[in-house]
N, CA and C atoms of all chains as a GROMACS GRO file, in nm:
protein
  624
    1UNK      N    1   4.196   1.282  11.502
    1UNK     CA    2   4.158   1.212  11.390
    1UNK      C    3   4.001   1.251  11.359
    2UNK      N    4   3.990   1.279  11.210
    2UNK     CA    5   3.870   1.322  11.162
    2UNK      C    6   3.777   1.189  11.175
    3UNK      N    7   3.639   1.219  11.162
    3UNK     CA    8   3.552   1.111  11.148
    3UNK      C    9   3.567   1.041  11.011
    4UNK      N   10   3.608   1.130  10.885
    4UNK     CA   11   3.624   1.031  10.760
    4UNK      C   12   3.741   0.951  10.794
    5UNK      N   13   3.857   1.007  10.859
    5UNK     CA   14   3.976   0.906  10.875
    5UNK      C   15   3.924   0.790  10.953
    6UNK      N   16   3.853   0.809  11.030
    6UNK     CA   17   3.806   0.698  11.129
    6UNK      C   18   3.735   0.597  11.061
    7UNK      N   19   3.633   0.645  10.987
    7UNK     CA   20   3.573   0.564  10.899
    7UNK      C   21   3.660   0.475  10.789
    8UNK      N   22   3.753   0.547  10.725
    8UNK     CA   23   3.851   0.487  10.654
    8UNK      C   24   3.920   0.392  10.711
    9UNK      N   25   3.978   0.399  10.826
    9UNK     CA   26   4.076   0.313  10.908
    9UNK      C   27   3.988   0.209  10.949
   10UNK      N   28   3.863   0.212  10.991
   10UNK     CA   29   3.765   0.088  11.044
   10UNK      C   30   3.746   0.006  10.915
   11UNK      N   31   3.706   0.082  10.805
   11UNK     CA   32   3.677  -0.008  10.690
   11UNK      C   33   3.795  -0.089  10.647
   12UNK      N   34   3.911  -0.020  10.654
   12UNK     CA   35   4.035  -0.074  10.586
   12UNK      C   36   4.060  -0.223  10.683
   13UNK      N   37   4.044  -0.190  10.814
   13UNK     CA   38   4.080  -0.309  10.910
   13UNK      C   39   3.973  -0.415  10.889
   14UNK      N   40   3.843  -0.369  10.855
   14UNK     CA   41   3.731  -0.465  10.840
   14UNK      C   42   3.770  -0.562  10.723
   15UNK      N   43   3.810  -0.473  10.593
   15UNK     CA   44   3.842  -0.558  10.482
   15UNK      C   45   3.965  -0.650  10.499
   16UNK      N   46   4.063  -0.592  10.569
   16UNK     CA   47   4.191  -0.680  10.574
   16UNK      C   48   4.148  -0.802  10.674
   17UNK      N   49   4.093  -0.760  10.772
   17UNK     CA   50   4.045  -0.904  10.856
   17UNK      C   51   3.958  -0.992  10.785
   18UNK      N   52   3.868  -0.944  10.680
   18UNK     CA   53   3.776  -1.021  10.614
   18UNK      C   54   3.848  -1.096  10.506
   19UNK      N   55   3.947  -1.047  10.434
   19UNK     CA   56   4.030  -1.131  10.346
   19UNK      C   57   4.112  -1.230  10.408
   20UNK      N   58   4.167  -1.209  10.534
   20UNK     CA   59   4.234  -1.309  10.624
   20UNK      C   60   4.122  -1.412  10.647
   21UNK      N   61   3.981  -1.394  10.690
   21UNK     CA   62   3.887  -1.487  10.718
   21UNK      C   63   3.866  -1.571  10.598
   22UNK      N   64   3.812  -1.501  10.491
   22UNK     CA   65   3.760  -1.567  10.382
   22UNK      C   66   3.858  -1.623  10.311
   23UNK      N   67   3.970  -1.578  10.296
   23UNK     CA   68   4.085  -1.658  10.225
   23UNK      C   69   4.098  -1.792  10.283
   24UNK      N   70   4.114  -1.795  10.417
   24UNK     CA   71   4.171  -1.912  10.475
   24UNK      C   72   4.029  -2.009  10.481
   25UNK      N   73   3.915  -1.963  10.469
   25UNK     CA   74   3.807  -2.041  10.466
   25UNK      C   75   3.805  -2.120  10.314
   26UNK      N   76   3.845  -2.027  10.211
   26UNK     CA   77   3.835  -2.098  10.080
   26UNK      C   78   3.964  -2.171  10.040
   27UNK      N   79   4.087  -2.141  10.124
   27UNK     CA   80   4.204  -2.238  10.126
   27UNK      C   81   4.151  -2.366  10.198
   28UNK      N   82   4.074  -2.368  10.278
   28UNK     CA   83   4.050  -2.492  10.357
   28UNK      C   84   3.961  -2.583  10.258
   29UNK      N   85   3.865  -2.500  10.200
   29UNK     CA   86   3.755  -2.569  10.118
   29UNK      C   87   3.807  -2.608   9.970
   30UNK      N   88   3.884  -2.509   9.914
   30UNK     CA   89   3.926  -2.525   9.784
   30UNK      C   90   4.051  -2.622   9.744
   31UNK      N   91   4.132  -2.597   9.882
   31UNK     CA   92   4.276  -2.679   9.853
   31UNK      C   93   4.305  -2.792   9.957
   32UNK      N   94   4.271  -2.738  10.090
   32UNK     CA   95   4.322  -2.860  10.176
   32UNK      C   96   4.224  -2.978  10.187
   33UNK      N   97   4.106  -2.950  10.199
   33UNK     CA   98   4.013  -3.056  10.236
   33UNK      C   99   4.015  -3.152  10.091
   34UNK      N  100   4.023  -3.090   9.959
   34UNK     CA  101   4.015  -3.198   9.849
   34UNK      C  102   4.168  -3.241   9.839
   35UNK      N  103   4.274  -3.198   9.889
   35UNK     CA  104   4.385  -3.238   9.865
   35UNK      C  105   4.420  -3.362   9.982
   36UNK      N  106   4.351  -3.358  10.095
   36UNK     CA  107   4.399  -3.454  10.196
   36UNK      C  108   4.411  -3.615  10.156
   37UNK      N  109   4.300  -3.662  10.078
   37UNK     CA  110   4.316  -3.783  10.033
   37UNK      C  111   4.425  -3.827   9.943
   38UNK      N  112   4.492  -3.724   9.874
   38UNK     CA  113   4.599  -3.747   9.769
   38UNK      C  114   4.727  -3.754   9.870
   39UNK      N  115   4.726  -3.706  10.004
   39UNK     CA  116   4.865  -3.691  10.074
   39UNK      C  117   4.897  -3.836  10.146
   40UNK      N  118   4.990  -3.876  10.117
   40UNK     CA  119   5.034  -4.010  10.189
   40UNK      C  120   5.022  -4.012  10.328
   41UNK      N  121   4.972  -4.106  10.402
   41UNK     CA  122   4.948  -4.106  10.529
   41UNK      C  123   5.077  -4.042  10.628
   42UNK      N  124   5.198  -4.099  10.609
   42UNK     CA  125   5.308  -4.049  10.689
   42UNK      C  126   5.331  -3.902  10.688
   43UNK      N  127   5.257  -3.831  10.567
   43UNK     CA  128   5.301  -3.686  10.550
   43UNK      C  129   5.177  -3.596  10.606
   44UNK      N  130   5.082  -3.671  10.647
   44UNK     CA  131   4.937  -3.615  10.692
   44UNK      C  132   4.957  -3.520  10.820
   45UNK      N  133   5.060  -3.579  10.928
   45UNK     CA  134   5.059  -3.491  11.021
   45UNK      C  135   5.117  -3.365  11.018
   46UNK      N  136   5.182  -3.342  10.907
   46UNK     CA  137   5.214  -3.196  10.885
   46UNK      C  138   5.126  -3.114  10.862
   47UNK      N  139   5.013  -3.155  10.784
   47UNK     CA  140   4.889  -3.076  10.782
   47UNK      C  141   4.813  -3.071  10.921
   48UNK      N  142   4.785  -3.182  10.975
   48UNK     CA  143   4.691  -3.184  11.095
   48UNK      C  144   4.776  -3.132  11.205
   49UNK      N  145   4.905  -3.143  11.227
   49UNK     CA  146   4.964  -3.098  11.374
   49UNK      C  147   5.024  -2.967  11.350
   50UNK      N  148   5.058  -2.922  11.220
   50UNK     CA  149   5.137  -2.780  11.210
   50UNK      C  150   5.048  -2.704  11.124
   51UNK      N  151   5.025  -2.722  10.985
   51UNK     CA  152   4.946  -2.625  10.912
   51UNK      C  153   4.807  -2.587  10.961
   52UNK      N  154   4.726  -2.692  10.986
   52UNK     CA  155   4.594  -2.670  11.005
   52UNK      C  156   4.570  -2.595  11.135
   53UNK      N  157   4.634  -2.632  11.260
   53UNK     CA  158   4.632  -2.548  11.372
   53UNK      C  159   4.659  -2.420  11.351
   54UNK      N  160   4.776  -2.372  11.297
   54UNK     CA  161   4.807  -2.226  11.259
   54UNK      C  162   4.714  -2.164  11.173
   55UNK      N  163   4.663  -2.227  11.064
   55UNK     CA  164   4.565  -2.151  10.979
   55UNK      C  165   4.421  -2.138  11.048
   56UNK      N  166   4.379  -2.236  11.132
   56UNK     CA  167   4.259  -2.206  11.227
   56UNK      C  168   4.275  -2.099  11.326
   57UNK      N  169   4.411  -2.053  11.360
   57UNK     CA  170   4.418  -1.948  11.464
   57UNK      C  171   4.391  -1.835  11.392
   58UNK      N  172   4.462  -1.797  11.288
   58UNK     CA  173   4.421  -1.679  11.190
   58UNK      C  174   4.287  -1.683  11.144
   59UNK      N  175   4.235  -1.795  11.101
   59UNK     CA  176   4.073  -1.809  11.056
   59UNK      C  177   3.969  -1.769  11.159
   60UNK      N  178   3.999  -1.821  11.290
   60UNK     CA  179   3.900  -1.778  11.382
   60UNK      C  180   3.912  -1.645  11.444
   61UNK      N  181   4.022  -1.572  11.442
   61UNK     CA  182   4.056  -1.443  11.462
   61UNK      C  183   4.035  -1.350  11.375
   62UNK      N  184   4.049  -1.385  11.252
   62UNK     CA  185   4.000  -1.318  11.125
   62UNK      C  186   3.862  -1.289  11.132
   63UNK      N  187   3.779  -1.394  11.152
   63UNK     CA  188   3.625  -1.392  11.176
   63UNK      C  189   3.599  -1.282  11.276
   64UNK      N  190   3.672  -1.307  11.409
   64UNK     CA  191   3.624  -1.221  11.507
   64UNK      C  192   3.644  -1.081  11.481
   65UNK      N  193   3.754  -1.030  11.429
   65UNK     CA  194   3.790  -0.902  11.391
   65UNK      C  195   3.701  -0.839  11.268
   66UNK      N  196   3.658  -0.924  11.189
   66UNK     CA  197   3.572  -0.874  11.063
   66UNK      C  198   3.461  -0.833  11.122
   67UNK      N  199   3.389  -0.943  11.209
   67UNK     CA  200   3.260  -0.879  11.261
   67UNK      C  201   3.273  -0.762  11.357
   68UNK      N  202   3.380  -0.758  11.434
   68UNK     CA  203   3.384  -0.632  11.543
   68UNK      C  204   3.399  -0.517  11.442
   69UNK      N  205   3.493  -0.505  11.361
   69UNK     CA  206   3.514  -0.376  11.271
   69UNK      C  207   3.388  -0.355  11.177
   70UNK      N  208   3.330  -0.456  11.136
   70UNK     CA  209   3.201  -0.439  11.064
   70UNK      C  210   3.092  -0.378  11.135
   71UNK      N  211   3.076  -0.430  11.274
   71UNK     CA  212   2.968  -0.376  11.347
   71UNK      C  213   3.002  -0.219  11.379
   72UNK      N  214   3.127  -0.199  11.406
   72UNK     CA  215   3.167  -0.074  11.446
   72UNK      C  216   3.134   0.030  11.328
   73UNK      N  217   3.179  -0.007  11.220
   73UNK     CA  218   3.157   0.062  11.075
   73UNK      C  219   3.017   0.109  11.076
   74UNK      N  220   2.928  -0.011  11.093
   74UNK     CA  221   2.777   0.018  11.060
   74UNK      C  222   2.732   0.127  11.164
   75UNK      N  223   2.786   0.115  11.298
   75UNK     CA  224   2.742   0.208  11.390
   75UNK      C  225   2.802   0.339  11.361
   76UNK      N  226   2.930   0.365  11.329
   76UNK     CA  227   2.979   0.479  11.295
   76UNK      C  228   2.898   0.554  11.169
   77UNK      N  229   2.862   0.470  11.081
   77UNK     CA  230   2.780   0.508  10.961
   77UNK      C  231   2.649   0.546  11.008
   78UNK      N  232   2.591   0.491  11.106
   78UNK     CA  233   2.452   0.513  11.146
   78UNK      C  234   2.349   0.425  11.091
   79UNK      N  235   2.393   0.309  11.052
   79UNK     CA  236   2.290   0.211  10.974
   79UNK      C  237   2.292   0.079  11.041
   80UNK      N  238   2.353   0.079  11.172
   80UNK     CA  239   2.359  -0.053  11.229
   80UNK      C  240   2.188  -0.116  11.269
   81UNK      N  241   2.110  -0.027  11.322
   81UNK     CA  242   1.980  -0.079  11.368
   81UNK      C  243   1.903  -0.106  11.231
   82UNK      N  244   1.914  -0.004  11.137
   82UNK     CA  245   1.850  -0.047  11.004
   82UNK      C  246   1.896  -0.157  10.957
   83UNK      N  247   2.012  -0.195  10.939
   83UNK     CA  248   2.069  -0.301  10.862
   83UNK      C  249   2.031  -0.427  10.956
   84UNK      N  250   2.046  -0.445  11.086
   84UNK     CA  251   2.005  -0.573  11.154
   84UNK      C  252   1.850  -0.590  11.158
   85UNK      N  253   1.786  -0.479  11.131
   85UNK     CA  254   1.634  -0.506  11.118
   85UNK      C  255   1.590  -0.498  10.999
   86UNK      N  256   1.670  -0.511  10.880
   86UNK     CA  257   1.652  -0.538  10.746
   86UNK      C  258   1.564  -0.394  10.690
   87UNK      N  259   1.572  -0.292  10.760
   87UNK     CA  260   1.515  -0.185  10.688
   87UNK      C  261   1.620  -0.140  10.570
   88UNK      N  262   1.762  -0.158  10.603
   88UNK     CA  263   1.820  -0.145  10.488
   88UNK      C  264   1.875  -0.285  10.438
   89UNK      N  265   1.797  -0.371  10.372
   89UNK     CA  266   1.836  -0.491  10.332
   89UNK      C  267   1.960  -0.537  10.263
   90UNK      N  268   2.012  -0.420  10.175
   90UNK     CA  269   2.110  -0.456  10.088
   90UNK      C  270   2.237  -0.481  10.181
   91UNK      N  271   2.266  -0.432  10.297
   91UNK     CA  272   2.366  -0.454  10.375
   91UNK      C  273   2.327  -0.537  10.493
   92UNK      N  274   2.197  -0.530  10.524
   92UNK     CA  275   2.146  -0.604  10.640
   92UNK      C  276   2.165  -0.759  10.609
   93UNK      N  277   2.121  -0.806  10.487
   93UNK     CA  278   2.143  -0.944  10.458
   93UNK      C  279   2.315  -0.984  10.471
   94UNK      N  280   2.376  -0.915  10.412
   94UNK     CA  281   2.535  -0.930  10.418
   94UNK      C  282   2.565  -0.951  10.589
   95UNK      N  283   2.536  -0.864  10.649
   95UNK     CA  284   2.568  -0.849  10.810
   95UNK      C  285   2.529  -0.997  10.868
   96UNK      N  286   2.378  -1.011  10.842
   96UNK     CA  287   2.335  -1.137  10.912
   96UNK      C  288   2.419  -1.262  10.881
   97UNK      N  289   2.433  -1.275  10.736
   97UNK     CA  290   2.514  -1.387  10.678
   97UNK      C  291   2.649  -1.390  10.750
   98UNK      N  292   2.709  -1.275  10.763
   98UNK     CA  293   2.840  -1.274  10.832
   98UNK      C  294   2.843  -1.305  10.980
   99UNK      N  295   2.746  -1.255  11.054
   99UNK     CA  296   2.711  -1.313  11.186
   99UNK      C  297   2.685  -1.462  11.212
  100UNK      N  298   2.612  -1.504  11.125
  100UNK     CA  299   2.575  -1.663  11.120
  100UNK      C  300   2.705  -1.731  11.087
  101UNK      N  301   2.807  -1.682  11.003
  101UNK     CA  302   2.938  -1.743  10.973
  101UNK      C  303   3.041  -1.732  11.083
  102UNK      N  304   3.012  -1.618  11.142
  102UNK     CA  305   3.108  -1.593  11.272
  102UNK      C  306   3.057  -1.703  11.373
  103UNK      N  307   2.944  -1.727  11.400
  103UNK     CA  308   2.875  -1.815  11.499
  103UNK      C  309   2.928  -1.949  11.466
  104UNK      N  310   2.914  -1.985  11.332
  104UNK     CA  311   2.960  -2.139  11.293
  104UNK      C  312   3.107  -2.160  11.321
  105UNK      N  313   3.191  -2.033  11.296
  105UNK     CA  314   3.335  -2.054  11.312
  105UNK      C  315   3.365  -2.080  11.471
  106UNK      N  316   3.300  -1.980  11.559
  106UNK     CA  317   3.356  -2.003  11.700
  106UNK      C  318   3.291  -2.120  11.766
  107UNK      N  319   3.155  -2.139  11.730
  107UNK     CA  320   3.083  -2.244  11.811
  107UNK      C  321   3.048  -2.368  11.769
  108UNK      N  322   3.079  -2.373  11.639
  108UNK     CA  323   3.088  -2.531  11.585
  108UNK      C  324   3.188  -2.571  11.510
  109UNK      N  325   3.263  -2.483  11.416
  109UNK     CA  326   3.401  -2.545  11.346
  109UNK      C  327   3.496  -2.555  11.450
  110UNK      N  328   3.545  -2.438  11.526
  110UNK     CA  329   3.656  -2.452  11.614
  110UNK      C  330   3.648  -2.559  11.704
  111UNK      N  331   3.544  -2.571  11.792
  111UNK     CA  332   3.522  -2.677  11.890
  111UNK      C  333   3.536  -2.808  11.830
  112UNK      N  334   3.478  -2.837  11.695
  112UNK     CA  335   3.493  -2.964  11.648
  112UNK      C  336   3.622  -2.997  11.582
  113UNK      N  337   3.690  -2.884  11.527
  113UNK     CA  338   3.854  -2.907  11.491
  113UNK      C  339   3.931  -2.948  11.610
  114UNK      N  340   3.905  -2.877  11.722
  114UNK     CA  341   3.981  -2.906  11.825
  114UNK      C  342   3.990  -3.072  11.869
  115UNK      N  343   3.860  -3.143  11.841
  115UNK     CA  344   3.866  -3.265  11.870
  115UNK      C  345   3.919  -3.352  11.760
  116UNK      N  346   3.879  -3.308  11.640
  116UNK     CA  347   3.938  -3.378  11.515
  116UNK      C  348   4.089  -3.372  11.504
  117UNK      N  349   4.158  -3.267  11.549
  117UNK     CA  350   4.302  -3.243  11.534
  117UNK      C  351   4.372  -3.298  11.655
  118UNK      N  352   4.293  -3.348  11.760
  118UNK     CA  353   4.354  -3.386  11.883
  118UNK      C  354   4.417  -3.281  11.978
  119UNK      N  355   4.353  -3.156  11.949
  119UNK     CA  356   4.415  -3.041  12.023
  119UNK      C  357   4.344  -3.061  12.185
  120UNK      N  358   4.220  -3.105  12.201
  120UNK     CA  359   4.160  -3.163  12.322
  120UNK      C  360   4.131  -3.302  12.326
  121UNK      N  361   4.142  -3.343  12.461
  121UNK     CA  362   4.127  -3.514  12.483
  121UNK      C  363   3.979  -3.542  12.426
  122UNK      N  364   3.982  -3.651  12.360
  122UNK     CA  365   3.836  -3.711  12.317
  122UNK      C  366   3.860  -3.852  12.278
  123UNK      N  367   3.755  -3.942  12.274
  123UNK     CA  368   3.759  -4.084  12.247
  123UNK      C  369   3.790  -4.071  12.088
  124UNK      N  370   3.869  -4.193  12.058
  124UNK     CA  371   3.904  -4.207  11.912
  124UNK      C  372   3.788  -4.200  11.796
  125UNK      N  373   3.686  -4.258  11.856
  125UNK     CA  374   3.562  -4.271  11.753
  125UNK      C  375   3.477  -4.139  11.740
  126UNK      N  376   3.529  -4.034  11.835
  126UNK     CA  377   3.440  -3.897  11.832
  126UNK      C  378   3.547  -3.827  11.703
  127UNK      N  379   3.648  -3.844  11.683
  127UNK     CA  380   3.729  -3.763  11.586
  127UNK      C  381   3.667  -3.760  11.448
  128UNK      N  382   3.633  -3.860  11.384
  128UNK     CA  383   3.575  -3.880  11.256
  128UNK      C  384   3.428  -3.794  11.251
  129UNK      N  385   3.348  -3.839  11.363
  129UNK     CA  386   3.226  -3.737  11.363
  129UNK      C  387   3.254  -3.600  11.348
  130UNK      N  388   3.358  -3.554  11.455
  130UNK     CA  389   3.378  -3.403  11.475
  130UNK      C  390   3.430  -3.360  11.340
  131UNK      N  391   3.521  -3.420  11.272
  131UNK     CA  392   3.587  -3.372  11.135
  131UNK      C  393   3.480  -3.361  11.042
  132UNK      N  394   3.381  -3.450  11.045
  132UNK     CA  395   3.265  -3.450  10.927
  132UNK      C  396   3.184  -3.336  10.972
  133UNK      N  397   3.157  -3.306  11.093
  133UNK     CA  398   3.070  -3.173  11.137
  133UNK      C  399   3.157  -3.047  11.107
  134UNK      N  400   3.274  -3.050  11.135
  134UNK     CA  401   3.345  -2.922  11.105
  134UNK      C  402   3.352  -2.900  10.949
  135UNK      N  403   3.359  -2.996  10.853
  135UNK     CA  404   3.369  -2.995  10.733
  135UNK      C  405   3.250  -2.929  10.676
  136UNK      N  406   3.135  -2.985  10.722
  136UNK     CA  407   3.012  -2.958  10.674
  136UNK      C  408   2.964  -2.816  10.693
  137UNK      N  409   3.014  -2.765  10.827
  137UNK     CA  410   2.981  -2.633  10.873
  137UNK      C  411   3.071  -2.538  10.797
  138UNK      N  412   3.192  -2.574  10.744
  138UNK     CA  413   3.295  -2.493  10.683
  138UNK      C  414   3.244  -2.468  10.530
  139UNK      N  415   3.170  -2.575  10.485
  139UNK     CA  416   3.120  -2.582  10.338
  139UNK      C  417   2.990  -2.497  10.358
  140UNK      N  418   2.922  -2.499  10.475
  140UNK     CA  419   2.801  -2.405  10.481
  140UNK      C  420   2.856  -2.276  10.466
  141UNK      N  421   2.963  -2.238  10.541
  141UNK     CA  422   3.026  -2.093  10.542
  141UNK      C  423   3.064  -2.050  10.399
  142UNK      N  424   3.124  -2.150  10.319
  142UNK     CA  425   3.157  -2.138  10.186
  142UNK      C  426   3.042  -2.083  10.107
  143UNK      N  427   2.937  -2.160  10.121
  143UNK     CA  428   2.825  -2.131  10.048
  143UNK      C  429   2.756  -1.999  10.087
  144UNK      N  430   2.768  -1.971  10.209
  144UNK     CA  431   2.716  -1.836  10.263
  144UNK      C  432   2.789  -1.715  10.207
  145UNK      N  433   2.938  -1.742  10.197
  145UNK     CA  434   3.021  -1.641  10.170
  145UNK      C  435   2.996  -1.582  10.035
  146UNK      N  436   2.918  -1.634   9.945
  146UNK     CA  437   2.913  -1.606   9.832
  146UNK      C  438   2.787  -1.489   9.814
  147UNK      N  439   2.667  -1.524   9.885
  147UNK     CA  440   2.577  -1.385   9.893
  147UNK      C  441   2.634  -1.299   9.970
  148UNK      N  442   2.705  -1.323  10.086
  148UNK     CA  443   2.745  -1.225  10.204
  148UNK      C  444   2.843  -1.129  10.112
  149UNK      N  445   2.931  -1.188  10.018
  149UNK     CA  446   3.010  -1.077   9.967
  149UNK      C  447   2.947  -0.996   9.877
  150UNK      N  448   2.839  -1.055   9.786
  150UNK     CA  449   2.768  -0.984   9.698
  150UNK      C  450   2.697  -0.877   9.779
  151UNK      N  451   2.642  -0.888   9.904
  151UNK     CA  452   2.561  -0.805   9.961
  151UNK      C  453   2.676  -0.685  10.005
  152UNK      N  454   2.790  -0.717  10.044
  152UNK     CA  455   2.885  -0.620  10.094
  152UNK      C  456   2.931  -0.522   9.981
  153UNK      N  457   2.949  -0.574   9.851
  153UNK     CA  458   2.986  -0.512   9.756
  153UNK      C  459   2.865  -0.415   9.697
  154UNK      N  460   2.737  -0.468   9.712
  154UNK     CA  461   2.609  -0.405   9.666
  154UNK      C  462   2.570  -0.259   9.724
  155UNK      N  463   2.636  -0.249   9.835
  155UNK     CA  464   2.629  -0.120   9.901
  155UNK      C  465   2.692  -0.001   9.822
  156UNK      N  466   2.804  -0.036   9.771
  156UNK     CA  467   2.869   0.065   9.676
  156UNK      C  468   2.845   0.054   9.552
  157UNK      N  469   2.802  -0.066   9.502
  157UNK     CA  470   2.756  -0.081   9.351
  157UNK      C  471   2.628  -0.172   9.355
  158UNK      N  472   2.517  -0.101   9.346
  158UNK     CA  473   2.397  -0.170   9.350
  158UNK      C  474   2.381  -0.277   9.232
  159UNK      N  475   2.328  -0.401   9.271
  159UNK     CA  476   2.327  -0.514   9.182
  159UNK      C  477   2.199  -0.478   9.066
  160UNK      N  478   2.100  -0.432   9.140
  160UNK     CA  479   1.967  -0.408   9.027
  160UNK      C  480   1.942  -0.247   9.042
  161UNK      N  481   2.048  -3.147  10.192
  161UNK     CA  482   2.150  -3.066  10.215
  161UNK      C  483   2.295  -3.105  10.216
  162UNK      N  484   2.307  -3.208  10.318
  162UNK     CA  485   2.424  -3.272  10.324
  162UNK      C  486   2.510  -3.307  10.198
  163UNK      N  487   2.412  -3.362  10.094
  163UNK     CA  488   2.470  -3.416   9.984
  163UNK      C  489   2.516  -3.296   9.904
  164UNK      N  490   2.473  -3.170   9.904
  164UNK     CA  491   2.521  -3.064   9.841
  164UNK      C  492   2.634  -3.012   9.906
  165UNK      N  493   2.652  -2.999  10.029
  165UNK     CA  494   2.765  -2.960  10.089
  165UNK      C  495   2.889  -3.056  10.096
  166UNK      N  496   2.845  -3.185  10.055
  166UNK     CA  497   2.977  -3.275  10.050
  166UNK      C  498   3.041  -3.238   9.918
  167UNK      N  499   2.970  -3.179   9.812
  167UNK     CA  500   3.032  -3.155   9.674
  167UNK      C  501   3.058  -2.999   9.665
  168UNK      N  502   3.187  -2.980   9.637
  168UNK     CA  503   3.231  -2.842   9.632
  168UNK      C  504   3.169  -2.752   9.529
  169UNK      N  505   3.146  -2.813   9.393
  169UNK     CA  506   3.080  -2.741   9.292
  169UNK      C  507   2.953  -2.715   9.328
  170UNK      N  508   2.861  -2.810   9.379
  170UNK     CA  509   2.740  -2.797   9.425
  170UNK      C  510   2.709  -2.682   9.536
  171UNK      N  511   2.819  -2.672   9.626
  171UNK     CA  512   2.814  -2.576   9.721
  171UNK      C  513   2.812  -2.453   9.656
  172UNK      N  514   2.905  -2.426   9.560
  172UNK     CA  515   2.927  -2.302   9.501
  172UNK      C  516   2.805  -2.255   9.429
  173UNK      N  517   2.745  -2.366   9.352
  173UNK     CA  518   2.588  -2.343   9.282
  173UNK      C  519   2.516  -2.277   9.374
  174UNK      N  520   2.498  -2.354   9.487
  174UNK     CA  521   2.379  -2.308   9.594
  174UNK      C  522   2.423  -2.191   9.633
  175UNK      N  523   2.541  -2.148   9.650
  175UNK     CA  524   2.588  -1.996   9.705
  175UNK      C  525   2.537  -1.908   9.591
  176UNK      N  526   2.537  -1.929   9.475
  176UNK     CA  527   2.510  -1.844   9.358
  176UNK      C  528   2.343  -1.833   9.373
  177UNK      N  529   2.279  -1.953   9.376
  177UNK     CA  530   2.138  -1.952   9.402
  177UNK      C  531   2.101  -1.864   9.494
  178UNK      N  532   2.156  -1.888   9.619
  178UNK     CA  533   2.128  -1.789   9.739
  178UNK      C  534   2.145  -1.661   9.706
  179UNK      N  535   2.255  -1.615   9.635
  179UNK     CA  536   2.272  -1.478   9.611
  179UNK      C  537   2.167  -1.416   9.512
  180UNK      N  538   2.098  -1.496   9.409
  180UNK     CA  539   1.975  -1.444   9.323
  180UNK      C  540   1.871  -1.436   9.419
  181UNK      N  541   1.837  -1.534   9.500
  181UNK     CA  542   1.732  -1.507   9.605
  181UNK      C  543   1.752  -1.376   9.671
  182UNK      N  544   1.844  -1.355   9.720
  182UNK     CA  545   1.878  -1.238   9.809
  182UNK      C  546   1.859  -1.114   9.727
  183UNK      N  547   1.918  -1.097   9.619
  183UNK     CA  548   1.889  -1.002   9.530
  183UNK      C  549   1.734  -0.969   9.514
  184UNK      N  550   1.668  -1.061   9.479
  184UNK     CA  551   1.501  -1.031   9.467
  184UNK      C  552   1.440  -1.013   9.600
  185UNK      N  553   1.489  -1.066   9.707
  185UNK     CA  554   1.430  -1.050   9.870
  185UNK      C  555   1.450  -0.888   9.884
  186UNK      N  556   1.583  -0.844   9.860
  186UNK     CA  557   1.632  -0.708   9.880
  186UNK      C  558   1.533  -0.611   9.801
  187UNK      N  559   1.515  -0.645   9.676
  187UNK     CA  560   1.436  -0.550   9.594
  187UNK      C  561   1.286  -0.559   9.646
  188UNK      N  562   1.235  -0.667   9.670
  188UNK     CA  563   1.102  -0.683   9.753
  188UNK      C  564   1.090  -0.603   9.878
  189UNK      N  565   1.190  -0.602   9.963
  189UNK     CA  566   1.177  -0.542  10.074
  189UNK      C  567   1.168  -0.395  10.073
  190UNK      N  568   1.260  -0.333   9.967
  190UNK     CA  569   1.276  -0.200   9.931
  190UNK      C  570   1.153  -0.149   9.884
  191UNK      N  571   1.085  -0.236   9.793
  191UNK     CA  572   0.950  -0.205   9.738
  191UNK      C  573   0.836  -0.183   9.829
  192UNK      N  574   0.833  -0.290   9.934
  192UNK     CA  575   0.737  -0.277  10.029
  192UNK      C  576   0.750  -0.146  10.140
  193UNK      N  577   0.876  -0.110  10.141
  193UNK     CA  578   0.900   0.007  10.231
  193UNK      C  579   0.868   0.161  10.170
  194UNK      N  580   0.839   0.154  10.030
  194UNK     CA  581   0.829   0.255   9.948
  194UNK      C  582   0.681   0.325   9.967
  195UNK      N  583   0.660   0.439   9.967
  195UNK     CA  584   0.539   0.497   9.964
  195UNK      C  585   0.481   0.493   9.825
  196UNK      N  586   0.354   0.534   9.802
  196UNK     CA  587   0.287   0.531   9.663
  196UNK      C  588   0.352   0.619   9.573
  197UNK      N  589   0.375   0.755   9.609
  197UNK     CA  590   0.449   0.844   9.518
  197UNK      C  591   0.594   0.804   9.490
  198UNK      N  592   0.657   0.746   9.603
  198UNK     CA  593   0.811   0.705   9.584
  198UNK      C  594   0.798   0.590   9.477
  199UNK      N  595   0.695   0.496   9.481
  199UNK     CA  596   0.694   0.385   9.399
  199UNK      C  597   0.665   0.432   9.260
  200UNK      N  598   0.576   0.541   9.230
  200UNK     CA  599   0.561   0.561   9.109
  200UNK      C  600   0.680   0.633   9.035
  201UNK      N  601   0.762   0.731   9.125
  201UNK     CA  602   0.874   0.778   9.069
  201UNK      C  603   0.984   0.666   9.046
  202UNK      N  604   1.002   0.574   9.120
  202UNK     CA  605   1.091   0.449   9.098
  202UNK      C  606   1.068   0.383   8.978
  203UNK      N  607   0.924   0.361   8.967
  203UNK     CA  608   0.872   0.277   8.825
  203UNK      C  609   0.922   0.369   8.706
  204UNK      N  610   0.899   0.484   8.731
  204UNK     CA  611   0.920   0.584   8.602
  204UNK      C  612   1.076   0.589   8.568
  205UNK      N  613   1.147   0.593   8.664
  205UNK     CA  614   1.285   0.606   8.664
  205UNK      C  615   1.335   0.465   8.582
  206UNK      N  616   1.292   0.354   8.632
  206UNK     CA  617   1.316   0.213   8.567
  206UNK      C  618   1.277   0.231   8.446
  207UNK      N  619   1.152   0.277   8.375
  207UNK     CA  620   1.108   0.261   8.260
  207UNK      C  621   1.199   0.375   8.151
  208UNK      N  622   1.280   0.462   8.208
  208UNK     CA  623   1.339   0.557   8.123
  208UNK      C  624   1.456   0.501   8.055
   0.00000   0.00000   0.00000
């Protein structure tokens, strides 16, 4: 396998994982969360017990593989250190935003969603607080995804 | 911040504002990393 093909393959896997991650992030924020108040109570378990846990599985692993393939790609291209130290700020800002978003997914959103959806045992009054915290951090990631994607694209097409 | 994040349209607007800040910060970092001759060439290219 040539180095060029390796770069193509890792970039391709990075983009595929990223589409899975950000696509589901935007599904949660643009579709599922705003629709929940409109869904009758007796139908809500279909979302909470079936669709959301499945979507969260692909969401968190999409985040994991996006970051793994992204770091690998930066290493193979030789700009990993320059990006993380912001000597190459165009890609560096995007990488840091992506890493912050990955942290939010694995260490804030997923642990709180497990409580909110009843996947782990918790007191009844802990569920609304966990759901709100997960929602706010999911919104934070939606906000950060906008500059993050601009940064990723600007490497090939400079903004200014 | 919580008020902004509770509203989806305001979240998107905040994301766009952050993008603009990031673009200017990127330019400022690149400018600070340039040597004087590089800066002169860059300014000349921008004015062409």
